[in-house]
N, C-alpha and C positions, 0 to 999 in steps of 0.2 A: 370491234372497231366502229366508231360512230361515223355515219355517212357525212359527206360534206354538206355544209349548210346550203339549203336551197335559197337562191337569190331571185327576188321578184322586183322589177323596176317599173314604176308608174310615172309617166311623163307629167310634169307640172308646167303650166304656161298661163299667161295672163288671159283672163276671161274664160277659163274652163268652168264647167258646171261641177261644183264640188261633189255632189252626190254621185256623179259618174265615177269619181275616184274613191270617195270615202266609203261608199257602200261596199264595193269589192275589197277595200282595204280592211274593213272590219271583219270580213270573212277570212281573207287570205292570211292576214297577220296572225290568225289563230291556228294556222297549220303548224304541226310540229317541225322543229328544226328549220324554220323559215325566217328570213329577214326580208322586209319590204323597204326598198329605197324609193324616195321621191326625187325624181331626176329633173334638173332644169339647167339653164345656162349658168346661173350663179346660185349662191346660197341665200340670196336676198329673198324676203317674203314675196309671194306671188298673190295678186288680188284676183279672186274669182269673179264670175259675171254678176254675182249678187253681193260682192263686197267683202266676203270672208278672206282673211289672209292665211295662206298656207306656207309653211316654211320647208323648202327643199332640204334633203339630207345629203345629196351628192350632185356634182355637176356632170354634164355630158362628158367633159374631158377626163374626169377622175372615176367615172363609173366603171366597175369591173364587169366582166362578161356575165350576163344575166341568164338564168334558166328560163324565166318568163318575162317578157316585156309587155306592157299594157299601156294603151293610149286612151285616155278619157276624151269626152267631147265637150262641146260648148261653143259659143260664138268665136272664141279665140282660135278655134280649130282652123279657120280660114288662113290666119297668119302662119300657123304652124305648117300648113301644107306647102308654103313657099319659103320655109326657113331651112336653108341649106344645111346648117349645123344639126338641127333636129332630124331632118330627113337622112342625112349621112349616118347619124347615130343609129337610127332604126335599121337602116340597111346593113350596117356592120353587125349590130346585135342579132339580127335575124339569121345571119349565116350560121350561128352556133346555138342560138336559143332553142330550147325544147318546144316552147309554145310562144306564138306571136298573137297578141290579143288586143281587143278594144272594147269599149262601151260607147254607145250612142254614136255621135258623129266622129268619134275617134277612128272609126273604120275608114273614113274618107282620108285620114292622114296615112293609114296603112296603104291605102290605094295610091296616094301621092308618092309613096316610097316604092311603088312598083311591086308590092308584096301580095296583091290580091288578083293578079291577072289569072283569069279562068277559075277563080276560087269562089265558092259560095260564101256569102257574108250578109250580115244584116246591119241595121242602122236605125236611128230615130225615124219614126214614120214620116216626118215632114221632110226628110232628106234622103230617104232610101233610094229614090229614083236616080240620084246622082252617082250611085255606085257603079252603074253600068258604064258611065262615061270614063271610068278609071279601069275598065277591063274586068271588073268583078261581076259575079252573078248574084243579083239582089234576091234575098229570100226574106219574106215578111214573117219571121218567127222570132220568138223572144231570145233564144240562144241558138246560134248556128255553129256547128263544128264541122270543119273540112280539113282533115289531116291535122296538122299542128296549128291551124288558124282557128281561133275561137273568138267569136264576136257576139256582143250583146246588143239588144235593141235600146230604146230610149231610157235614160236616166235611172229610174227605179228598177229596171231590168238588170242593172249591174249586180244586184244581190243574187238573182237567179243565175246570172252568168258566173259569178264567183263560186257559188255552191256547185254548179256543174263542173267547173274547173277543179274545185277541191276534190270532187269525186274521182276525176281523172288522175289527179296527183296522188291522193292518199286512200282512195276507195270510198265506197258509199257510206260505210259505217262512220268514218270520221266526218264526212260531209253532213250526215244526219245529226251527229253530235253538235257540230257548230250551228246548224240550223236551229236546234233546240236551245243552245246557249243564248243565241240572239233573239229567241222567241219569234222567229220568222214564220208567221202563220197568217198570211194576208187575208184580211176581210175588209176591203175598201168600203167606205161609207156610201159611195155612189157607183153604180154600174155604168161605166163610160170611160175607162182608162185607156182605151185604144180606139182607133178609127172604126173598128168593127162594131163597137158597142156604144160609142158616143152618139148623143143626139145630133142629127144633121145640122141644126142651127149652131150647136157648140163647135162642131168641126169647122163649119164655115167661118165662124168668128175667129177661131185660132189660125186658120189658114190665112185669113186677111191680115191678122195681126203680125204674122210672121212672113208675109209676102216679101217685104224689102230685104230681110235677112236671107231669105231663100234665094232671091235673085242674085244677091252679092255672092252667096255660096256657089250658085251655079256658074257664075262667071269665073270664079277661081278654079272650080273643078274642070271646066272646059279648057282653061288656059293650061292647067297642069296636065290634064289628059292629053292635050295636043302635044305638049313637050315629051310625054312618055311614048307617044306614037301608038297608043293602044287602040284596038278596035272595040267599040262599045259592045258589051255582051248583049245578046238578044234575050 
């Protein structure tokens, strides 16, 4: 008798960063007996932060219970943190989902739903400090697993995140097969893809460029954290 189809749901919202979602999608959609839903308020196309249009496959209202729920990040994450429908959806799904996951600043949305209290989690390097304001324990690693909470760091780490999750779900052999299928063998042209390896002047430039967004994000996180009544993790 064939096992029930595994259901994975990825939230889709205006101004998400598409690679946060499409990187993991490319990996997880290759798992056997698995269906990936793209979940949003309506079935209307959603515009990402760089202008790509993505078409949802199911609404929050019609989405079945998921085995794995995943939240990508992007500038639109701030609005999602205060979206009562989206937060309610995450809270309901989390009660029965086997894994609750995120990539990039999607972990801040999990935190806004009260799902990271006392849990280890990661985020994009420019926003990881905000996790503590939501009761999480920030960890500067590419993929962080804490029980059934699996979080990935910034953008491109979504592929690492998805391969790690694939190994949890189907075993290392299957994860290795998918890794080879997509020829995931990183050899970046420049050494500097994280704050630990980037040139100081490059890091300074990017921090300055993202300062306004970071302050907007901090304000939302503080407001949401206050409503949750969480004690910032040390």
